[in-house]
C-alpha positions in Angstrom: -0.2 -105.1 163.5 -2.2 -108.0 165.1 -0.9 -111.4 164.2 -2.4 -114.7 165.3 -0.1 -117.6 164.3 -0.1 -121.2 165.5 2.6 -123.6 164.3 2.4 -127.4 164.1 5.5 -129.3 163.0 5.2 -133.1 162.3 8.5 -134.9 162.2 9.2 -138.2 160.3 9.5 -141.3 162.5 13.1 -142.5 162.8 13.9 -146.0 161.7 14.8 -148.6 164.3 18.4 -149.6 163.7 20.1 -148.0 166.8 21.5 -150.6 169.1 22.1 -153.1 166.3 25.6 -154.8 166.2 27.6 -155.0 163.0 31.0 -156.6 162.5 33.4 -156.0 159.6 35.6 -159.0 159.3 39.0 -159.4 157.6 39.1 -155.8 156.4 42.1 -153.4 156.0 41.6 -150.5 158.3 42.6 -146.9 157.5 42.4 -145.3 160.9 43.5 -141.9 159.7 45.4 -141.4 163.0 48.5 -142.4 161.0 49.3 -143.3 157.4 49.7 -147.0 158.4 47.1 -149.5 157.3 46.1 -152.3 159.6 45.3 -155.4 157.5 43.0 -158.4 158.3 41.1 -156.6 161.1 37.7 -157.1 162.7 35.8 -153.9 163.6 32.7 -154.2 165.8 30.0 -151.5 165.8 27.2 -151.3 168.4 24.6 -148.6 167.4 26.5 -145.5 166.6 29.8 -146.4 168.2 32.8 -148.6 167.4 33.2 -150.9 170.3 36.1 -153.2 169.3 39.0 -153.4 166.8 41.6 -156.1 166.5 43.2 -158.7 164.3 40.8 -161.2 162.7 40.1 -164.1 165.1 41.1 -162.1 168.2 37.8 -160.1 168.6 34.6 -161.6 169.8 31.7 -161.0 167.5 28.4 -160.9 169.5 25.8 -163.5 168.6 23.2 -162.1 166.2 25.6 -159.4 164.8 25.4 -158.6 161.1 28.7 -159.8 159.6 30.1 -157.9 156.6 32.9 -159.6 154.7 35.8 -157.1 154.2 38.2 -159.4 152.4 40.2 -157.3 150.0 38.5 -154.1 151.0 39.5 -151.0 153.0 37.6 -149.4 155.8 38.1 -145.7 156.5 36.2 -142.9 158.4 33.3 -141.1 156.7 34.2 -138.0 154.7 33.5 -134.4 155.6 32.5 -131.8 153.1 33.3 -128.6 155.0 31.7 -126.1 152.6 28.2 -126.9 151.3 24.9 -125.0 150.8 22.1 -127.3 151.7 18.9 -127.0 149.6 17.2 -129.6 151.8 15.9 -132.0 149.1 16.1 -135.7 149.7 18.2 -135.9 146.6 21.0 -133.8 147.9 21.2 -135.6 151.2 21.2 -139.0 149.6 24.0 -138.0 147.1 26.2 -137.0 150.1 25.6 -140.4 151.7 26.1 -142.4 148.5 29.6 -140.8 148.1 30.6 -141.5 151.7 30.1 -138.0 153.0 28.8 -138.5 156.5 29.3 -134.9 157.8 28.8 -131.5 156.2 29.4 -127.9 157.3 26.6 -125.8 155.9 27.7 -122.3 155.2 24.3 -120.5 155.2 21.5 -121.7 157.4 18.1 -120.9 158.8 15.8 -122.4 161.5 14.9 -124.9 158.8 18.5 -126.1 158.8 18.5 -126.5 162.6 15.4 -128.7 162.3 17.0 -130.8 159.6 20.2 -131.1 161.7 18.1 -132.7 164.4 16.3 -135.1 162.1 19.5 -136.4 160.3 21.1 -136.9 163.7 18.2 -139.1 164.9 18.0 -141.0 161.6 14.4 -139.8 160.9 15.9 -138.4 157.7 18.7 -140.1 155.9 21.5 -137.7 155.6 24.9 -136.6 157.0 25.6 -135.0 160.3 25.0 -131.2 159.9 27.0 -128.3 161.3 25.5 -125.0 160.2 26.1 -121.3 160.2 23.2 -118.9 160.4 22.4 -116.5 157.6 25.2 -114.7 155.9 26.4 -111.8 158.0 26.9 -109.0 155.4 27.1 -105.2 155.3 24.6 -102.5 154.6 23.5 -103.9 151.3 23.7 -107.7 151.4 24.3 -109.6 148.3 21.9 -112.5 149.1 18.4 -112.6 150.5 17.9 -113.6 154.1 21.3 -112.2 155.0 21.8 -110.4 158.3 22.9 -106.8 157.8 25.5 -105.4 160.2 26.7 -101.8 160.1 27.0 -100.9 163.8 28.2 -102.6 167.0 24.5 -102.7 168.1 23.7 -104.6 164.8 26.5 -107.1 165.5 25.3 -107.8 169.1 21.7 -108.3 167.9 22.7 -110.6 165.0 25.0 -112.7 167.2 22.3 -113.0 169.9 19.9 -114.2 167.1 22.5 -116.8 166.2 22.9 -118.1 169.7 19.1 -118.2 170.2 18.6 -120.1 167.0 21.3 -122.7 167.9 23.7 -122.1 165.0 27.2 -123.6 165.3 29.2 -120.6 163.9 29.0 -117.3 162.1 29.4 -116.9 158.4 31.1 -113.7 157.3 30.4 -112.2 153.9 31.9 -109.7 151.5 30.1 -106.4 152.3 31.2 -105.9 155.9 33.3 -102.8 156.7 36.4 -103.2 158.8 34.5 -101.7 161.8 31.5 -104.0 161.3 33.8 -107.0 160.9 35.5 -106.2 164.1 32.2 -105.7 165.9 30.9 -109.1 164.7 34.1 -110.8 165.7 34.0 -109.3 169.2 30.3 -110.1 169.7 30.8 -113.7 168.5 33.8 -114.2 170.8 31.8 -112.9 173.7 29.0 -115.4 173.0 31.4 -118.3 172.3 30.9 -118.5 168.5 33.7 -118.7 165.9 33.6 -116.7 162.7 34.3 -118.3 159.4 33.8 -117.5 155.7 34.9 -114.8 153.3 37.5 -112.1 153.9 35.3 -109.1 153.2 36.4 -106.8 150.3 37.4 -104.0 152.6 39.2 -106.2 155.1 42.8 -107.3 154.5 43.9 -110.9 154.9 46.3 -109.9 157.6 43.5 -108.3 159.6 41.4 -111.5 159.3 44.4 -113.6 160.5 45.1 -111.2 163.4 41.4 -111.2 164.4 41.3 -114.9 164.7 38.9 -115.9 161.9 38.6 -119.6 162.3 38.5 -120.6 158.6 38.8 -118.7 155.3 36.9 -119.9 152.3 37.8 -120.1 148.6 41.4 -118.7 149.4 39.7 -115.2 149.5 42.1 -112.5 150.4 45.1 -114.5 149.3 45.2 -113.4 145.7 45.6 -109.8 146.8 48.1 -110.7 149.6 50.4 -112.5 147.2 50.0 -110.4 144.1 53.2 -109.1 142.5 54.0 -105.5 143.0 54.0 -104.9 139.2 50.7 -106.8 138.6 48.8 -105.0 135.8 45.5 -105.6 137.7 46.7 -104.6 141.1 43.9 -102.8 143.0 41.4 -103.3 140.1 38.0 -104.2 141.5 36.4 -105.2 138.2 35.2 -108.8 137.7 37.8 -109.3 135.0 40.6 -108.0 137.3 39.5 -110.3 140.1 39.6 -113.3 137.8 43.1 -112.3 136.5 44.7 -111.5 139.9 45.8 -115.1 140.6 47.9 -115.0 137.4 50.3 -112.6 139.0 51.2 -114.4 142.2 54.6 -113.8 143.7 56.2 -117.1 144.9 58.1 -115.4 147.7 55.0 -113.7 148.9 53.1 -117.0 148.8 55.7 -118.6 151.1 55.6 -115.7 153.5 51.8 -115.5 153.7 51.6 -119.3 154.2 54.0 -119.0 157.1 51.9 -116.2 158.6 48.7 -118.3 158.2 50.4 -121.2 160.0 51.6 -118.9 162.8 47.9 -117.9 163.4 46.7 -121.5 163.0 44.0 -120.3 160.6 42.3 -123.0 158.5 41.6 -122.7 154.8 38.9 -124.3 152.7 40.1 -123.8 149.1 37.0 -125.2 147.2 39.2 -125.7 144.1 36.6 -127.9 142.5 34.2 -125.0 142.1 37.0 -122.8 140.6 37.7 -125.6 138.1 34.0 -125.9 137.2 33.5 -122.1 136.7 36.8 -122.0 134.7 35.3 -124.5 132.2 31.9 -122.8 132.1 33.3 -119.3 131.6 35.4 -120.7 128.7 32.3 -122.1 127.0 32.8 -125.7 128.2 30.3 -127.9 130.1 32.4 -129.8 132.7 32.8 -133.3 131.6 33.9 -134.9 134.9 31.2 -133.4 137.1 29.7 -136.8 138.0 26.4 -138.6 137.4 24.0 -135.9 136.3 21.1 -138.3 136.1 20.8 -138.1 139.9 20.7 -134.3 139.8 17.4 -132.5 140.1 16.0 -130.9 136.9 15.9 -127.6 138.9 19.6 -127.7 139.5 20.4 -128.7 135.9 18.3 -125.8 134.7 20.2 -123.4 136.8 23.6 -124.9 135.8 23.0 -125.0 132.1 24.6 -122.0 130.4 21.7 -121.9 127.9 19.4 -121.1 130.9 21.8 -118.7 132.8 23.4 -116.4 130.2 24.1 -113.7 132.7 26.7 -116.0 134.4 28.8 -116.3 131.3 29.1 -112.8 129.8 31.6 -112.3 127.0 33.9 -110.1 129.0 34.1 -112.6 131.8 34.7 -115.4 129.3 37.5 -113.5 127.7 39.2 -112.9 131.1 38.8 -116.6 132.1 40.2 -117.8 128.8 43.3 -115.7 129.5 43.7 -116.4 133.2 42.2 -119.8 134.2 45.0 -122.2 133.6 47.7 -120.0 135.2 45.4 -118.9 138.0 44.5 -122.5 138.9 48.2 -123.4 138.8 48.9 -120.6 141.4 45.9 -121.6 143.6 47.3 -125.2 143.7 50.7 -123.7 144.5 49.1 -121.7 147.4 47.6 -124.8 148.8 50.9 -126.6 148.6 52.7 -123.7 150.4 50.1 -123.6 153.1 50.5 -127.3 153.8 54.2 -127.1 153.7 54.2 -124.3 156.2 52.0 -126.3 158.5 48.8 -124.2 158.0 45.7 -126.5 158.4 43.5 -127.3 155.4 39.8 -128.4 155.2 38.2 -130.1 152.2 35.0 -128.4 150.9 33.3 -128.0 147.6 30.8 -125.1 147.6 28.2 -127.5 146.2 25.7 -127.1 144.6 27.4 -124.5 142.4 27.1 -125.4 138.7 28.3 -128.9 138.0 29.6 -129.3 141.5 27.7 -132.5 142.4 27.1 -133.2 146.1 29.4 -136.0 147.3 31.2 -136.8 144.1 32.7 -133.3 144.0 34.5 -133.9 147.3 36.3 -136.8 145.6 37.3 -134.4 142.9 38.5 -131.8 145.5 40.7 -134.3 147.2 42.1 -135.3 143.8 43.0 -131.7 143.2 44.7 -131.6 146.6 46.9 -134.5 145.4 47.5 -132.6 142.1 48.7 -129.7 144.2 51.4 -131.9 145.7 49.7 -133.4 148.8 50.0 -137.1 149.5 46.7 -139.0 149.4 47.0 -139.4 153.2 47.4 -135.6 153.7 44.5 -134.9 151.4 42.2 -137.4 153.2 43.1 -135.9 156.6 41.5 -132.7 155.4 38.2 -134.5 154.9 38.4 -136.8 158.0 40.4 -136.4 161.2 41.4 -132.8 160.6 37.9 -131.8 159.8 36.6 -133.5 162.9 39.2 -131.8 165.1 38.2 -128.4 163.6 34.6 -129.2 164.5 35.7 -130.1 168.0 34.6 -133.8 168.0 37.4 -136.1 168.9 35.2 -139.1 168.4 34.7 -138.2 164.7 36.9 -138.6 161.6 38.9 -141.6 162.7 38.5 -145.3 163.4 39.1 -146.0 167.0 37.3 -147.6 169.9 34.6 -145.2 171.0 34.5 -143.3 167.7 31.3 -142.7 165.8 30.2 -145.4 163.4 30.5 -143.2 160.3 32.5 -145.4 157.9 33.2 -146.0 154.2 34.3 -149.3 152.8 36.3 -149.1 149.5 37.3 -151.7 146.9 40.8 -150.3 146.8 43.5 -148.6 148.9 42.8 -144.8 149.1 46.3 -144.1 150.4 47.8 -145.6 147.2 45.4 -143.9 144.8 43.0 -141.1 145.8 40.6 -142.2 143.1 39.8 -145.3 145.2 37.1 -143.1 146.7 35.1 -143.6 143.5 34.9 -147.3 144.2 32.6 -147.5 147.3 31.5 -150.9 148.5 29.2 -149.6 151.2 28.7 -146.7 153.7 27.9 -146.8 157.4 26.0 -143.7 158.6 25.4 -143.4 162.4 25.7 -147.2 162.6 23.3 -147.9 159.8 24.9 -150.1 157.1 24.1 -149.3 153.4 25.6 -151.9 151.1 26.1 -151.6 147.4 22.5 -152.8 146.7 21.0 -150.1 148.9 23.2 -147.4 147.5 22.2 -148.5 144.0 18.6 -148.5 145.0 19.0 -144.8 146.2 20.6 -144.0 142.9 17.9 -145.6 140.8 15.2 -144.0 142.8 16.6 -140.5 142.1 17.0 -141.2 138.4 13.4 -142.6 138.1 12.0 -139.6 140.0 13.8 -137.1 137.8 12.8 -138.9 134.7 9.1 -138.7 135.7 8.9 -135.4 137.6 5.8 -134.3 139.4 5.1 -131.4 137.1 4.5 -133.6 134.1 0.9 -133.9 135.4 -1.6 -131.2 136.6 -2.2 -130.9 140.4 -5.4 -132.4 141.7 -7.3 -129.9 143.9 -10.7 -131.7 143.8 -10.5 -132.6 147.5 -9.7 -129.1 148.6 -12.1 -127.3 146.2 -14.7 -129.7 144.9 -16.2 -128.8 141.6 -14.3 -125.6 141.2 -12.5 -124.6 138.0 -8.8 -125.0 138.5 -6.0 -123.0 136.8 -3.0 -125.2 136.1 0.6 -123.9 135.4 4.0 -125.3 134.7 6.8 -123.7 136.8 10.2 -123.1 135.1 13.5 -121.7 136.2 15.4 -119.8 133.5 13.2 -121.5 130.9 13.5 -125.1 132.2 10.5 -126.8 133.8 11.0 -127.4 137.6 7.6 -127.7 139.1 3.8 -127.6 138.9 1.3 -125.1 140.3 -2.5 -125.0 140.6 -5.0 -122.5 142.0 -8.8 -122.5 142.5 -11.2 -120.0 144.0 -14.8 -120.3 145.2 -16.5 -117.5 146.9 -14.1 -115.8 149.2 -11.7 -118.7 149.5 -8.6 -119.2 147.4 -6.6 -122.5 147.4 -3.1 -122.9 145.9 -0.6 -125.7 145.7 2.9 -125.8 144.3 5.2 -128.8 144.0 9.0 -128.3 143.5 10.9 -131.6 143.8 10.6 -132.5 147.5 8.9 -129.3 148.5 5.1 -129.0 148.4 3.5 -125.7 149.5 -0.3 -125.4 150.0 -2.2 -122.3 151.0 -5.8 -121.5 151.8 -6.7 -117.8 152.0 -10.0 -116.1 152.8 -10.6 -112.7 151.2 -12.9 -109.8 151.8 -12.9 -107.4 148.9 -9.6 -108.5 147.5 -8.1 -108.2 151.0 -6.9 -111.4 152.7 -8.3 -112.0 156.2 -6.7 -115.3 157.0 -4.0 -117.5 155.7 -3.4 -121.2 156.3 0.0 -122.5 155.2 1.1 -126.1 154.9 4.7 -127.0 153.8 5.7 -130.6 153.3 9.5 -131.2 153.1 12.1 -133.8 153.7 12.4 -132.6 157.3 8.7 -132.8 158.1 5.5 -130.9 157.6 4.7 -127.4 158.9 1.2 -126.0 159.4 0.7 -122.4 160.3 -2.4 -120.1 160.6 -2.1 -116.3 160.3 -4.5 -113.4 160.7 -3.5 -109.8 160.1 -5.8 -106.9 160.7 -3.5 -104.0 159.8 -1.9 -104.7 156.4 -2.8 -106.9 153.4 -1.9 -110.6 154.1 0.2 -112.2 151.4 1.6 -115.7 151.2 4.0 -115.2 148.3 3.8 -113.6 144.9 2.2 -116.3 142.7 -0.2 -116.2 139.7 -3.2 -116.3 142.0 -2.0 -113.9 144.7 -0.8 -111.4 142.1 -4.1 -111.7 140.3 -6.0 -110.9 143.5 -4.0 -107.7 143.8 -4.2 -106.5 140.2 -7.7 -107.8 139.3 -9.6 -104.7 140.6 -7.2 -102.5 138.6 -7.5 -104.7 135.5 -11.3 -104.7 135.8 -11.3 -100.9 135.9 -8.9 -100.8 133.0 -11.1 -103.0 130.9 -14.0 -100.8 131.6 -11.8 -97.8 130.5 -12.4 -95.9 133.7 -10.6 -92.7 133.1 -9.9 -91.4 136.6 -8.7 -93.2 139.7 -11.2 -94.0 142.5 -10.9 -92.0 145.6 -11.1 -95.2 147.6 -7.8 -97.0 147.3 -8.2 -99.1 150.4 -9.3 -102.2 148.3 -6.8 -101.6 145.5 -9.5 -100.6 143.0 -7.7 -97.5 141.7 -7.1 -97.4 137.9 -3.4 -97.3 137.2 -2.6 -95.4 134.0 0.4 -96.7 132.0 3.6 -95.9 134.0 1.7 -94.9 137.1 1.8 -97.0 140.3 0.0 -97.7 143.5 1.7 -98.9 146.7 0.6 -100.5 150.0 2.0 -102.5 152.9 1.8 -106.3 153.1 2.5 -108.9 155.7 4.0 -112.2 154.6 5.3 -115.3 156.4 8.9 -116.4 156.3 8.7 -119.9 155.0 11.9 -121.0 156.9 10.7 -119.4 160.2 6.9 -119.3 160.0 6.3 -118.0 163.5 5.8 -114.4 162.5 5.0 -112.2 159.6 7.4 -110.0 157.8 6.3 -106.5 156.8 6.9 -105.4 153.2 5.8 -102.9 150.6 4.2 -103.9 147.3 4.0 -101.5 144.3 1.9 -102.3 141.3 2.6 -100.6 138.0 0.5 -100.9 134.8 3.0 -101.8 132.1 1.1 -102.4 128.9 -2.2 -103.1 127.3 -2.4 -104.9 123.9 -5.8 -104.6 122.4 -4.9 -106.8 119.5 -4.7 -109.9 121.7 -6.7 -108.6 124.6 -3.8 -108.9 127.1 -2.8 -106.6 129.9 0.5 -106.7 131.8 1.3 -105.4 135.3 4.5 -105.1 137.2 4.7 -105.9 140.9 7.6 -105.0 143.1 7.7 -106.6 146.6 10.3 -105.3 149.0 11.0 -107.3 152.2 13.8 -105.9 154.3 16.7 -105.4 151.8 15.4 -107.8 149.1 13.3 -106.8 146.2 11.2 -109.3 144.1 10.1 -108.0 140.8 7.3 -109.8 139.0 5.2 -109.4 135.9 1.7 -110.8 135.4 0.1 -111.0 132.0 -3.7 -111.4 131.9 -5.1 -113.2 128.9 -8.2 -112.5 126.8 -10.3 -114.3 129.5 -9.0 -111.9 132.1 -7.1 -114.6 134.0 -3.3 -115.0 134.5 -1.7 -116.4 131.3 1.9 -116.0 132.5 3.6 -114.9 135.6 7.3 -114.3 136.1 9.4 -113.2 139.0 13.0 -112.4 139.7 14.9 -111.4 142.9 17.6 -108.8 143.2 19.7 -111.5 144.9 19.3 -114.5 142.7 20.3 -115.0 139.0 17.1 -117.1 138.4 13.9 -116.0 136.6 11.0 -118.2 137.6 8.0 -118.3 135.4 4.5 -119.8 135.7 3.0 -120.6 132.3 -0.7 -121.7 132.0 -1.2 -125.2 130.7 -3.2 -125.4 127.5 
């Protein structure tokens, strides 16, 4: 394969606020280094560092400093959400900041995350400090796309080398690893100075994970099995219902012993109770009522969250198990957290956002309230999201208010050590030294609400500048039946132009063809973290951007044309895809396609086209396309209308419970 790719990345320009001096006057300071509150303090910030703290009137405030009146208010360190999955939209980042979350630990990343980490650190993009894993490290058949598959020690060494080269902060372990593969990953990571964190794989015991030195365990995975009563009726069951019910049968004595063992190994836990609560409601047929302000949530997320659009999430058998188990299971999960803290095992606060109705930022407040419900004091709960989180991340200048510490701060209207719900009353947030008062936070909120009330896909996409005078096909993009974007395509001669807008992500392609075989591909992606331009040329395989109405049509049109002409026998020359495909028959060929998150190379895949149905009564023809890239399969259907052009296109992945459809505008 010959590939010629050139990449240009244009970063946003950072705002000029570094070096500015801000002084908080007459404010009560919650340092988090102890549970004591220092009243009537002056805190001076220069750029991204706290430079002075002292009683009001004893600290010199430099001339020209911005003075913030803290009378009656409480200043605490910024919060850390230690289990998130970034989707990169401006909306998600702003929601974190508005809720006082100034640092996040992203649990599945890509080179795109590394780029975003740099931009939020510089202030070019408003968002929290990002620590990120690489892609999930899973077994032979990964659950999610883009995961790294590890079976052998050689696989482990290669994957960890890739992590180091990409600049990831740690390794995220997932469910499918065998014990041998888990050990190989742990050994390779230790050799390269990376910690492992994440799930306890299904075939690995909790004790083995503790003995191996896994840095953090997510979702209390492994604990339900470790503390299960000997007479549990679901013991060793691997069904979904059995997994849901397992927490019902926790043995208090085992919980105490396992908590002590966890403390002995100094292993951290991130319980993500808020996600368990949300799924508990959804599985019982309830829409969580305390999720937060859904007006600021993108329509795409709302579509994926809504049970009406995601029926596979809430099957009857799962609902029945959750109705039986949820309340008792949650009670025992809270008890497990209480036992861990009592034993001295360290805890982190994380949410697993954006799982359904787990709103970025606000859900962390809910998680901390659940910690308090479990029996922790507000101070202990807040430590898990501030100073303890910073210590886990290895930054002693983070998570506390002290001279020399980072200027990531939250000012509250009430005392959070007296009532954890004071977190919901934010008077302002300082992010990397930039002060955002209530007015600015409200402006961010209103901007998101307005954007989502008038989304980009309400109007067709204008391609007149890219393809003057050409006829343009316009489509509405929907996820699980709910509109989430707009798409348009036009062709003139041998050139095809496409554009798709999904919230803050606009992708444009320009492809030149020769006999329904792409010769060149120009790709432009505009995102929150900047704009990427890439040019590709492939001489060996078909060049494919992604499966879309236009690219799929280019692939099936020769077949459809032959079908329409009722050619009875396939052509001998299949090199241009012109073979007729009888119903049920298929033709396959190799394709090269870019990785949108790492567009420096092309991935090789296999595409299979199958003729599904012809309906003479309405002059439609439907074809099935199956694209396999590595271990991920995308299965699509394209329906051609009476005019021979794509009327509807739909695609689903083996790793995502989302069906995306493109429906032609009338």
